[in-house]
MARZA-53965 format. One record per residue (C-alpha): residue number from 1; residue in three letters; chain; x, y, z. Coordinates in pm, whole numbers, padded with zeros to 5 digits. Each point is the difference from the previous one (the first is absolute). Example, Ala and Ser with C-alpha at 12.3 -4.5 7.8 and 13.67 -1.06 7.14 Angstrom:
<atoms>
+-----+------+------+--------+--------+--------+
| pos | code | unit |      x |      y |      z |
+-----+------+------+--------+--------+--------+
|   1 |  ALA |    A |  01230 | -00450 |  00780 |
|   2 |  SER |    A |  00137 |  00344 | -00066 |
+-----+------+------+--------+--------+--------+
</atoms>
This chain:
<atoms>
+-----+------+------+--------+--------+--------+
| pos | code | unit |      x |      y |      z |
+-----+------+------+--------+--------+--------+
|   1 |  MET |    A |  01347 |  00564 |  00371 |
|   2 |  SER |    A | -00099 | -00353 |  00092 |
|   3 |  ARG |    A | -00073 | -00261 | -00265 |
|   4 |  VAL |    A | -00350 | -00083 |  00124 |
|   5 |  CYS |    A | -00326 |  00035 | -00192 |
|   6 |  GLU |    A | -00233 |  00250 |  00170 |
|   7 |  PHE |    A | -00314 | -00198 | -00095 |
|   8 |  THR |    A |  00093 | -00367 |  00034 |
|   9 |  GLY |    A |  00295 |  00007 |  00240 |
|  10 |  LYS |    A |  00216 | -00201 | -00242 |
|  11 |  GLY |    A |  00368 |  00033 |  00082 |
|  12 |  PRO |    A |  00333 | -00158 | -00095 |
|  13 |  MET |    A |  00031 | -00377 |  00019 |
|  14 |  THR |    A |  00319 | -00204 |  00031 |
|  15 |  GLY |    A |  00116 | -00303 | -00190 |
|  16 |  ASN |    A |  00302 | -00152 | -00169 |
|  17 |  ASN |    A |  00181 |  00042 | -00329 |
|  18 |  VAL |    A |  00075 | -00354 | -00110 |
|  19 |  SER |    A |  00284 | -00044 | -00249 |
|  20 |  HIS |    A |  00044 | -00277 | -00253 |
|  21 |  ALA |    A |  00243 | -00159 |  00246 |
|  22 |  ASN |    A | -00278 |  00017 |  00265 |
|  23 |  ASN |    A |  00181 |  00270 |  00203 |
|  24 |  LYS |    A | -00246 |  00202 |  00205 |
|  25 |  THR |    A |  00038 |  00368 |  00087 |
|  26 |  LYS |    A | -00253 |  00218 |  00178 |
|  27 |  ARG |    A | -00200 |  00254 | -00200 |
|  28 |  ARG |    A | -00302 |  00229 |  00041 |
|  29 |  PHE |    A | -00316 |  00004 | -00210 |
|  30 |  LEU |    A | -00126 |  00361 | -00003 |
|  31 |  PRO |    A | -00364 |  00087 | -00070 |
|  32 |  ASN |    A | -00079 |  00185 | -00322 |
|  33 |  LEU |    A | -00083 |  00339 |  00154 |
|  34 |  ASN |    A | -00126 |  00297 | -00200 |
|  35 |  ASP |    A | -00067 |  00361 |  00095 |
|  36 |  VAL |    A | -00358 |  00068 | -00111 |
|  37 |  THR |    A | -00258 |  00274 |  00040 |
|  38 |  LEU |    A | -00353 | -00130 |  00057 |
|  39 |  THR |    A | -00312 |  00217 | -00008 |
|  40 |  SER |    A | -00290 | -00043 |  00240 |
|  41 |  ASP |    A | -00338 |  00060 | -00164 |
|  42 |  THR |    A | -00170 |  00059 |  00334 |
|  43 |  LEU |    A |  00250 |  00256 |  00133 |
|  44 |  GLY |    A |  00077 |  00153 | -00340 |
|  45 |  ARG |    A |  00376 |  00010 |  00055 |
|  46 |  SER |    A |  00304 | -00211 | -00072 |
|  47 |  PHE |    A |  00248 | -00178 |  00227 |
|  48 |  LYS |    A |  00357 | -00122 | -00059 |
|  49 |  PHE |    A |  00086 | -00354 |  00107 |
|  50 |  ARG |    A |  00287 | -00247 | -00042 |
|  51 |  ILE |    A | -00174 | -00328 | -00082 |
|  52 |  SER |    A |  00083 | -00329 | -00168 |
|  53 |  ALA |    A | -00104 | -00079 | -00356 |
|  54 |  ALA |    A | -00231 | -00273 |  00134 |
|  55 |  ALA |    A | -00174 |  00253 |  00228 |
|  56 |  LEU |    A | -00042 |  00239 | -00294 |
|  57 |  ARG |    A | -00173 | -00275 | -00201 |
|  58 |  THR |    A | -00227 | -00067 |  00299 |
|  59 |  VAL |    A | -00090 |  00370 |  00026 |
|  60 |  ASP |    A | -00098 | -00002 | -00368 |
|  61 |  HIS |    A | -00198 | -00323 |  00042 |
|  62 |  ARG |    A | -00199 |  00137 |  00295 |
|  63 |  GLY |    A | -00095 |  00318 | -00185 |
|  64 |  GLY |    A |  00251 |  00253 |  00128 |
|  65 |  LEU |    A |  00133 |  00126 |  00330 |
|  66 |  ASP |    A | -00340 |  00028 |  00170 |
|  67 |  GLY |    A | -00098 | -00358 | -00086 |
|  68 |  PHE |    A |  00335 | -00136 |  00111 |
|  69 |  MET |    A | -00004 |  00183 |  00332 |
|  70 |  ALA |    A | -00353 | -00125 |  00076 |
|  71 |  LYS |    A |  00122 | -00362 | -00005 |
|  72 |  ALA |    A |  00356 |  00048 |  00130 |
|  73 |  LYS |    A |  00102 | -00127 |  00344 |
|  74 |  ASP |    A |  00138 |  00260 |  00241 |
|  75 |  THR |    A |  00279 | -00235 |  00113 |
|  76 |  GLU |    A |  00156 | -00005 | -00350 |
|  77 |  LEU |    A | -00028 |  00375 | -00070 |
|  78 |  SER |    A |  00264 |  00256 |  00094 |
|  79 |  THR |    A | -00096 |  00279 |  00241 |
|  80 |  LYS |    A | -00030 |  00245 | -00290 |
|  81 |  ALA |    A | -00229 | -00239 | -00190 |
|  82 |  GLN |    A | -00209 | -00061 |  00315 |
|  83 |  LYS |    A | -00058 |  00375 |  00032 |
|  84 |  VAL |    A | -00111 |  00021 | -00365 |
|  85 |  LYS |    A | -00231 | -00299 |  00053 |
|  86 |  LYS |    A | -00155 |  00169 |  00305 |
|  87 |  ASP |    A | -00053 |  00326 | -00191 |
|  88 |  ILE |    A | -00164 | -00183 | -00292 |
|  89 |  ALA |    A | -00232 | -00195 |  00232 |
|  90 |  LYS |    A | -00096 |  00321 |  00181 |
|  91 |  ALA |    A | -00078 |  00180 | -00329 |
|  92 |  GLN |    A | -00204 | -00295 | -00129 |
|  93 |  ALA |    A | -00199 | -00009 |  00326 |
|  94 |  GLU |    A | -00078 |  00372 | -00034 |
|  95 |  VAL |    A | -00118 | -00047 | -00359 |
|  96 |  ALA |    A | -00219 | -00294 |  00105 |
|  97 |  ALA |    A | -00149 |  00200 |  00290 |
|  98 |  THR |    A | -00097 |  00293 | -00222 |
|  99 |  ALA |    A | -00149 | -00220 | -00274 |
+-----+------+------+--------+--------+--------+
</atoms>
């Protein structure tokens, strides 16, 4: 399982541990990934994702999964998230057409 956020594309970064004696050794900064289940109001079902804590705060800020996917860029989303975004957009278009 890769350490990449499915919504933002955040992955591991590299840097240095710097000791008191100013010795430098390579290290990795890993993103804070969480396994979450998010529910789509439009589709009426839930989806499991592995996303960063920052992405989870953004989902809450934008009003849930549907609101986040409406504003998300396809280049940052994983293929699974892109499919969910497409399904949500399709369902919202059908609701708008019938109303």
